[in-house]
N, C-alpha and C positions, 0 to 999 in steps of 0.2 A: 504494500500500500504506500502510495506517495505521500509526501508531506502535505500536499494540497488536499488529498483525500482525508487524511487524519484531521486537518484543520476544519474541513467541511463537516465531518462527523461531529467534532466537538461543538461547532457552531449549531448544528442541527439539534444536538442534545440539549442545548440551552434554549431551543425554541425558534431559531432562525429559519424562517421558511425559505428564503433564497438559497441558503446552504443545502436544505433538503431537496430543493428543485434541482440543484447541481448534481446531487446524488442520484436522483431519478434519471437525469439525462445520461449519467455515466453507466447506469445499470439497467436501463430499460430494455435493451436488446437481449441480454442474457436472461432476464426475468421473463420476458415474453416468450423466448424460445423454450424455456423450461415449461412454461404453462402450455404452450402449443403441443409440445411432445407428450405432455401428460393428458391433455384434454382433446386433442385431435380436431380442434375447431378454432379458427382464427378469431372469431368474434368472442367466443367464450374465453379464449386465452387472453384476449385484450382486457376483458372484464376482470379476469383472475389476476392479471398483472396490476391493474389499478387497485384491486383489493389488497394485493400484496404490499404495494407501496403505502396504502392507507394504514394498514396494520403496522408496518414498519415505522411510519411517522408517529402513530399513537404510542408505540412501545420503544422508541429509540432510546429512551432513558434506561431500558433494560439491557441494551446491547453491551456485551462484555468486550472491551477493546483488546483483550488477549486473544480473542477468536478472530479469524478473518471475517471481515464484513460481508464479503460475497457469500460465504458459507451460511452466515446467519440469515441473510436476505433470501437465499435460495431455499433455506429450510422453511421459512415462512411460506414461500410459494409452493413448495412440495406438499406441505401439510394442508394448505388450503385446497390444492387440486385434489388430493386424496379425499378430503372431506366432501368436495363437490361430486366426485365420482361415486362415493358411497351413497350420497343422497339421491343421485339419479340412477343408481344401480346399473352403471355401465357394464357391459359384458366383460365378464371376466376373460451342421455346418460350422463354421468358426465365425463367430460374430464379428471379430476384427476385420474379416474380409468383407462381410456384408456392409459394414458401416463405412467403408472406404469412400462411399459416395459423397461424403462431406468434403473431400479433398477437391479443391478447385482445379479444373483443367485449364492450363494457360491458353490453349488454343481450342476452344470448344467448337465442335462440329455439330450440325443439326442432329445427326444420328446419336451422338453421345449425349446431347441435351435430352433427347426423348428417352433414351435408356436410363439416364440419371433420374429423370422425373418419375419414370415407372418404378425404379428401385426405391426412390424416396417414398412414393405412395404405398408401395408394398410393405416397406418397413413400418411406416406409420400405421397401416391397417393391422399389422401384427402386434405392434405396441398396444393398440387399443384392445386387443384380446387378452392381454396380461392383466393380472390383478393390479390394483392401484399401487400397492407397496412394491411388487416386483417391477412394475414399470418405472416407479420412482428410482429404485436402486439402479436399474439399467441405464436410465437417462443420466443420472448423476455420474455413473462410472464411465460411459462411453462418449457422452456429449460434453460433459463438464470435466472429464478426466480426474475425478476425485478419487482419492485412495479409499481403501476399505475403512480406515479410521475416520476419515472425513465424512464418509457416508453414514457411519455409525453415529457420529455427533449430529449430523444434519437431520437424520430421521429418527433419532433416539432408539436405535436398534442395537442389539448385541452384535458382536463380530460374527458369531456363528449364524445368526439370522441373516445378516448381510450376505455371507457366503452362500447360504442355502438359497436365498432369493436370486442371487446372481446366477447360480448354477441352474436353477429351474427356468429362469428367463432365457438364458443362453440356449438351453436345451430346446425350449419351445421355438425360439427363433430359428435355430439350426434345423430342426425337424421340418418346420414349415418351409424354410428356404429350399431345402432339398426336394420336398414335395412339389413346390412351385417350379423348380428347374426341370424336374421330370415331366410335368405337364406341358411346359413350354417346348421341351424337346419332342414329345409325342405330337403336339400340334404342328411343329415344324416339319416332321416327317410326313404327316398327313398332307400338308400343303405341297410338299415336294412330289408326292406320288399321285396327286390329282392331275388329270389331263387339263391342258390349257385350252 
């Protein structure tokens, strides 16, 4: 955290709204992305991000400066999204390879953009099928690159619970990814064998 961020946090803790506005500007993208990955809807994610910042503003005096601010803020977002999913009762390979779509291609081609969008959509659909807690653990691990310890602190889970949820979520994603690839290969063969 930079000196400016520390200063903004201290000013925000003392009630300075301009300082908190600066914090919102600095963290709005990570918070929105977290909410979107959890809720799978941009409008709902935008509302959740606003609620996250409102809750952070109301509770900024509780923030422990020994903890990374981003972890504290994303914890508020994750817990809010989990609560929203539980209220709405949303439905319950090697993942490192699947999630490579986040890497920017320096020279995008139309085909690669279409494939990337399809993969992104497929991953998002599978995230939506995970339980709220499993999804939160996966998002924090792969999109925010948090360590197991950071995830434990963010979601108030034991290390064994984090490991178990990560394993279960990875297994779900890998099984579905393999199944999808087989279906696409079969469809490709059917198209190749059909007369023109």
